[in-house]
N, CA, C and O of each residue as an XYZ file, in Angstrom:
472
protein
N       0.503    -36.709     53.787
C       1.626    -37.315     54.481
C       2.099    -38.523     53.675
O       1.285    -39.210     53.059
N       3.382    -38.784     53.673
C       3.934    -39.913     52.933
C       3.614    -41.226     53.631
O       3.220    -41.238     54.797
N       3.785    -42.331     52.914
C       3.503    -43.647     53.478
C       4.486    -44.017     54.578
O       4.167    -44.858     55.418
N       5.669    -43.419     54.599
C       6.649    -43.709     55.653
C       6.370    -42.923     56.921
O       6.877    -43.262     57.990
N       5.570    -41.881     56.808
C       5.294    -41.051     57.969
C       6.312    -39.943     58.149
O       6.097    -39.032     58.949
N       7.408    -40.002     57.428
C       8.438    -38.969     57.507
C       8.691    -38.420     56.103
O       9.112    -39.149     55.204
N       8.435    -37.165     55.935
C       8.555    -36.539     54.619
C       9.963    -36.650     54.044
O      10.124    -36.804     52.834
N      10.989    -36.575     54.900
C      12.361    -36.628     54.376
C      12.645    -37.970     53.700
O      13.386    -38.015     52.718
N      12.069    -39.062     54.207
C      12.257    -40.363     53.573
C      11.528    -40.418     52.234
O      12.039    -40.966     51.257
N      10.356    -39.855     52.203
C       9.597    -39.796     50.951
C      10.380    -39.012     49.896
O      10.489    -39.446     48.750
N      10.920    -37.867     50.284
C      11.680    -37.028     49.346
C      12.929    -37.743     48.837
O      13.217    -37.704     47.640
N      13.683    -38.401     49.740
C      14.911    -39.047     49.292
C      14.618    -40.260     48.426
O      15.369    -40.546     47.494
N      13.543    -40.975     48.713
C      13.142    -42.082     47.838
C      12.809    -41.558     46.449
O      13.206    -42.142     45.440
N      12.079    -40.455     46.408
C      11.722    -39.858     45.120
C      12.973    -39.406     44.361
O      13.127    -39.712     43.179
N      13.859    -38.683     45.037
C      15.078    -38.193     44.384
C      15.959    -39.351     43.900
O      16.529    -39.290     42.811
N      16.064    -40.395     44.710
C      16.869    -41.556     44.319
C      16.268    -42.220     43.091
O      16.993    -42.600     42.172
N      14.950    -42.361     43.071
C      14.298    -42.947     41.903
C      14.486    -42.089     40.661
O      14.643    -42.621     39.562
N      14.473    -40.779     40.818
C      14.716    -39.884     39.682
C      16.129    -40.118     39.142
O      16.314    -40.231     37.930
N      17.115    -40.191     40.021
C      18.500    -40.429     39.582
C      18.596    -41.766     38.855
O      19.185    -41.845     37.777
N      18.020    -42.819     39.440
C      18.077    -44.143     38.804
C      17.311    -44.147     37.485
O      17.764    -44.755     36.515
N      16.160    -43.480     37.431
C      15.404    -43.372     36.184
C      16.224    -42.662     35.113
O      16.199    -43.052     33.946
N      16.947    -41.623     35.511
C      17.788    -40.900     34.552
C      18.900    -41.794     34.009
O      19.168    -41.784     32.808
N      19.548    -42.565     34.878
C      20.584    -43.495     34.420
C      19.959    -44.530     33.486
O      20.513    -44.825     32.427
N      18.814    -45.079     33.872
C      18.144    -46.072     33.026
C      17.797    -45.480     31.669
O      17.951    -46.145     30.645
N      17.331    -44.240     31.652
C      16.962    -43.589     30.401
C      18.145    -43.362     29.485
O      18.028    -43.533     28.271
N      19.269    -42.985     30.037
C      20.468    -42.735     29.231
C      21.060    -44.040     28.725
O      21.438    -44.144     27.558
N      21.140    -45.032     29.596
C      21.797    -46.297     29.264
C      20.855    -47.252     28.545
O      21.289    -48.031     27.696
N      19.563    -47.198     28.880
C      18.617    -48.155     28.325
C      18.721    -49.491     29.038
O      18.820    -50.540     28.401
N      18.697    -49.446     30.367
C      18.872    -50.662     31.158
C      17.766    -50.773     32.197
O      16.897    -49.906     32.289
N      17.806    -51.835     32.967
C      16.857    -52.061     34.056
C      17.366    -51.395     35.337
O      18.523    -50.983     35.420
N      16.489    -51.299     36.323
C      16.810    -50.652     37.596
C      18.027    -51.279     38.273
O      18.879    -50.561     38.797
N      18.117    -52.600     38.269
C      19.239    -53.282     38.928
C      20.573    -52.887     38.293
O      21.552    -52.657     39.003
N      20.618    -52.807     36.966
C      21.846    -52.390     36.296
C      22.144    -50.919     36.556
O      23.301    -50.540     36.738
N      21.098    -50.084     36.575
C      21.300    -48.658     36.861
C      21.900    -48.486     38.255
O      22.792    -47.663     38.457
N      21.409    -49.262     39.203
C      21.951    -49.218     40.562
C      23.428    -49.622     40.559
O      24.251    -48.951     41.182
N      23.767    -50.700     39.870
C      25.157    -51.178     39.821
C      26.068    -50.158     39.156
O      27.190    -49.932     39.610
N      25.593    -49.550     38.094
C      26.384    -48.532     37.383
C      26.592    -47.317     38.282
O      27.702    -46.795     38.379
N      25.536    -46.873     38.930
C      25.634    -45.728     39.841
C      26.604    -46.029     40.976
O      27.470    -45.211     41.286
N      26.469    -47.177     41.585
C      27.320    -47.569     42.712
C      28.789    -47.629     42.304
O      29.642    -47.030     42.959
N      29.082    -48.345     41.233
C      30.471    -48.520     40.797
C      31.104    -47.182     40.420
O      32.259    -46.921     40.757
N      30.359    -46.352     39.733
C      30.897    -45.063     39.299
C      31.142    -44.141     40.483
O      32.186    -43.493     40.566
N      30.181    -44.081     41.400
C      30.356    -43.229     42.571
C      31.522    -43.693     43.436
O      32.255    -42.862     43.973
N      31.708    -44.999     43.580
C      32.830    -45.500     44.377
C      34.165    -45.164     43.722
O      35.106    -44.763     44.407
N      34.255    -45.323     42.412
C      35.504    -44.984     41.721
C      35.789    -43.488     41.833
O      36.928    -43.086     42.069
N      34.768    -42.677     41.665
C      34.935    -41.226     41.780
C      35.319    -40.834     43.201
O      36.235    -40.037     43.404
N      34.627    -41.386     44.171
C      34.886    -41.096     45.590
C      36.335    -41.384     45.958
O      36.971    -40.598     46.661
N      36.850    -42.500     45.489
C      38.213    -42.888     45.833
C      39.257    -42.063     45.088
O      40.433    -42.082     45.453
N      38.849    -41.352     44.067
C      39.749    -40.504     43.277
C      39.832    -39.090     43.845
O      40.775    -38.351     43.562
N      38.823    -38.720     44.659
C      38.762    -37.381     45.237
C      39.503    -37.325     46.567
O      39.705    -38.346     47.224
N      39.904    -36.120     46.953
C      40.462    -35.934     48.296
C      39.331    -36.151     49.306
O      38.156    -36.149     48.940
N      39.691    -36.336     50.558
C      38.680    -36.533     51.597
C      37.757    -35.312     51.660
O      36.543    -35.464     51.799
N      38.318    -34.116     51.559
C      37.502    -32.896     51.590
C      36.530    -32.856     50.411
O      35.350    -32.553     50.589
N      37.020    -33.158     49.211
C      36.160    -33.158     48.028
C      35.088    -34.243     48.119
O      33.959    -34.053     47.668
N      35.457    -35.383     48.709
C      34.492    -36.464     48.900
C      33.324    -35.981     49.747
O      32.165    -36.241     49.422
N      33.628    -35.283     50.826
C      32.576    -34.736     51.685
C      31.753    -33.671     50.994
O      30.536    -33.609     51.173
N      32.407    -32.828     50.203
C      31.681    -31.766     49.505
C      30.698    -32.343     48.494
O      29.573    -31.858     48.374
N      31.116    -33.376     47.769
C      30.204    -34.015     46.827
C      29.073    -34.720     47.574
O      27.909    -34.613     47.187
N      29.408    -35.432     48.630
C      28.398    -36.168     49.398
C      27.297    -35.244     49.905
O      26.126    -35.621     49.920
N      27.666    -34.049     50.315
C      26.690    -33.108     50.856
C      25.630    -32.717     49.832
O      24.554    -32.253     50.209
N      25.915    -32.896     48.551
C      24.981    -32.521     47.495
C      24.141    -33.692     46.986
O      23.231    -33.500     46.179
N      24.443    -34.894     47.450
C      23.739    -36.081     46.977
C      22.457    -36.314     47.777
O      22.393    -35.986     48.962
N      21.441    -36.879     47.132
C      20.263    -37.293     47.904
C      20.688    -38.281     48.999
O      21.657    -39.020     48.827
N      19.973    -38.293     50.106
C      20.382    -39.051     51.285
C      20.666    -40.530     50.967
O      21.698    -41.049     51.392
N      19.798    -41.207     50.248
C      20.027    -42.625     49.963
C      21.233    -42.840     49.051
O      21.966    -43.816     49.209
N      21.437    -41.950     48.117
C      22.598    -42.064     47.244
C      23.870    -41.761     48.033
O      24.924    -42.332     47.753
N      23.779    -40.882     49.001
C      24.919    -40.590     49.882
C      25.328    -41.848     50.662
O      26.517    -42.126     50.821
N      24.350    -42.592     51.138
C      24.641    -43.848     51.848
C      25.363    -44.807     50.910
O      26.351    -45.431     51.296
N      24.874    -44.925     49.686
C      25.505    -45.774     48.677
C      26.931    -45.302     48.392
O      27.851    -46.112     48.277
N      27.098    -44.009     48.282
C      28.393    -43.387     47.997
C      29.435    -43.746     49.057
O      30.581    -44.048     48.723
N      29.044    -43.714     50.324
C      29.987    -43.986     51.407
C      30.100    -45.461     51.773
O      30.937    -45.821     52.600
N      29.280    -46.318     51.180
C      29.294    -47.743     51.492
C      30.705    -48.323     51.345
O      31.306    -48.262     50.272
N      31.216    -48.880     52.432
C      32.516    -49.539     52.412
C      33.722    -48.623     52.281
O      34.830    -49.099     52.033
N      33.528    -47.322     52.444
C      34.622    -46.369     52.226
C      35.635    -46.414     53.355
O      35.283    -46.425     54.534
N      36.886    -46.439     52.968
C      38.008    -46.316     53.902
C      38.874    -45.177     53.386
O      39.523    -45.330     52.351
N      38.903    -44.046     54.070
C      39.649    -42.890     53.564
C      41.169    -43.057     53.593
O      41.894    -42.209     53.072
N      41.658    -44.147     54.198
C      43.092    -44.391     54.248
C      43.640    -44.503     52.825
O      43.115    -45.254     52.004
N      44.694    -43.752     52.549
C      45.345    -43.827     51.243
C      44.585    -43.154     50.121
O      44.851    -43.417     48.948
N      43.638    -42.286     50.464
C      42.862    -41.586     49.441
C      43.368    -40.164     49.309
O      43.757    -39.554     50.305
N      43.369    -39.639     48.133
C      42.846    -40.235     46.913
C      43.823    -41.249     46.311
O      45.030    -41.193     46.543
N      43.259    -42.177     45.531
C      44.113    -43.128     44.829
C      44.928    -42.354     43.804
O      44.553    -41.249     43.411
N      46.014    -42.921     43.381
C      46.953    -42.198     42.517
C      46.708    -42.414     41.029
O      47.654    -42.403     40.242
N      45.456    -42.610     40.634
C      45.120    -42.730     39.213
C      45.166    -41.340     38.595
O      44.296    -40.512     38.868
N      46.154    -41.079     37.781
C      46.337    -39.736     37.235
C      45.963    -39.643     35.752
O      45.925    -38.553     35.181
N      45.693    -40.778     35.148
C      45.381    -40.778     33.724
C      43.990    -41.350     33.492
O      43.509    -42.196     34.246
N      43.371    -40.875     32.451
C      42.022    -41.323     32.097
C      41.957    -42.843     31.986
O      41.007    -43.457     32.471
N      42.942    -43.447     31.362
C      42.939    -44.900     31.168
C      43.020    -45.658     32.485
O      42.438    -46.735     32.613
N      43.734    -45.112     33.468
C      43.790    -45.748     34.789
C      42.401    -45.753     35.434
O      41.958    -46.761     35.983
N      41.732    -44.610     35.355
C      40.388    -44.499     35.924
C      39.423    -45.427     35.195
O      38.631    -46.127     35.826
N      39.491    -45.432     33.864
C      38.605    -46.298     33.086
C      38.903    -47.767     33.342
O      37.995    -48.598     33.326
N      40.176    -48.093     33.578
C      40.530    -49.471     33.910
C      39.878    -49.899     35.210
O      39.384    -51.020     35.328
N      39.877    -49.015     36.170
C      39.200    -49.309     37.440
C      37.712    -49.517     37.208
O      37.107    -50.428     37.774
N      37.124    -48.659     36.366
C      35.697    -48.785     36.059
C      35.412    -50.114     35.355
O      34.418    -50.775     35.657
N      36.265    -50.501     34.434
C      36.075    -51.785     33.730
C      36.070    -52.954     34.711
O      35.228    -53.848     34.627
N      37.013    -52.935     35.632
C      37.081    -54.023     36.627
C      35.812    -54.061     37.484
O      35.278    -55.131     37.776
N      35.347    -52.892     37.875
C      34.131    -52.828     38.694
C      32.913    -53.283     37.888
O      32.064    -54.009     38.404
N      32.827    -52.866     36.643
C      31.687    -53.224     35.811
C      31.667    -54.714     35.482
O      30.595    -55.305     35.348
N      32.844    -55.324     35.351
C      32.911    -56.759     35.060
C      32.227    -57.570     36.153
O      31.658    -58.626     35.876
N      32.277    -57.092     37.378
C      31.602    -57.779     38.490
C      30.105    -57.884     38.240
O      29.457    -58.823     38.704
N      29.554    -56.916     37.505
C      28.122    -56.881     37.246
C      27.778    -57.230     35.800
O      26.613    -57.166     35.407
N      28.794    -57.603     35.000
C      28.591    -57.935     33.590
C      27.930    -56.766     32.845
O      26.941    -56.941     32.134
N      28.506    -55.570     33.031
C      27.974    -54.346     32.429
C      29.063    -53.713     31.568
O      30.241    -53.732     31.925
N      28.663    -53.161     30.449
C      29.565    -52.457     29.544
C      30.279    -51.337     30.297
O      29.623    -50.487     30.900
N      31.623    -51.323     30.270
C      32.361    -50.314     31.041
C      32.194    -48.883     30.549
O      32.663    -47.957     31.211
N      31.554    -48.675     29.430
C      31.304    -47.304     28.972
C      30.072    -46.703     29.649
O      29.821    -45.507     29.498
N      29.318    -47.477     30.369
C      28.075    -47.020     30.982
C      28.248    -45.939     32.050
O      27.317    -45.156     32.245
N      29.375    -45.847     32.749
C      29.497    -44.788     33.768
C      29.308    -43.376     33.239
O      29.035    -42.464     34.019
N      29.443    -43.174     31.952
C      29.209    -41.838     31.398
C      27.820    -41.337     31.757
O      27.620    -40.138     31.958
N      26.860    -42.250     31.839
C      25.496    -41.874     32.210
C      25.469    -41.257     33.603
O      24.754    -40.282     33.837
N      26.238    -41.815     34.520
C      26.265    -41.290     35.888
C      26.847    -39.884     35.901
O      26.363    -39.018     36.629
N      27.869    -39.654     35.111
C      28.454    -38.312     35.061
C      27.465    -37.299     34.487
O      27.467    -36.137     34.894
N      26.619    -37.729     33.543
C      25.584    -36.847     33.028
C      24.562    -36.522     34.123
O      24.148    -35.372     34.274
N      24.163    -37.542     34.881
C      23.205    -37.336     35.972
C      23.821    -36.454     37.052
O      23.154    -35.563     37.579
N      25.089    -36.695     37.387
C      25.781    -35.856     38.380
C      25.837    -34.401     37.920
O      25.618    -33.487     38.715
N      26.129    -34.189     36.646
C      26.219    -32.834     36.120
C      24.901    -32.082     36.283
O      24.896    -30.863     36.460
N      23.791    -32.801     36.224
C      22.483    -32.179     36.385
C      22.057    -32.047     37.840
O      21.181    -31.243     38.158
N      22.686    -32.853     38.753
C      22.208    -32.890     40.121
C      23.086    -32.229     41.158
O      22.632    -31.984     42.275
N      24.340    -31.930     40.822
C      25.252    -31.298     41.789
C      26.010    -30.172     41.115
O      26.090    -30.100     39.889
N      26.567    -29.289     41.942
C      27.325    -28.160     41.374
C      28.797    -28.496     41.280
O      29.591    -27.672     40.828
């Protein structure tokens, strides 16, 4: 039995740590930065997707990452109208500046997503 007493919590903690470990391995950063990169990238992606697509992606995420994904979400006005790569990257740069992280780091999250969702 897990230390939490509930197997689902043990599993989601493990899966979340695997995702963060993968980001850390690709980027070469600490856990706190991996968390910030994951959070910022998922929020930018979430706001770029339709509400239906947002739900479809969320359903494939580990439970704790799903909570992070929906943190502060307001579906009003979604998806945002960023239609060009540079617009999306500009949003990522602004988000990364809050954490003093290189704006190219979100690529790691897309690699982890590619391995973890369909």
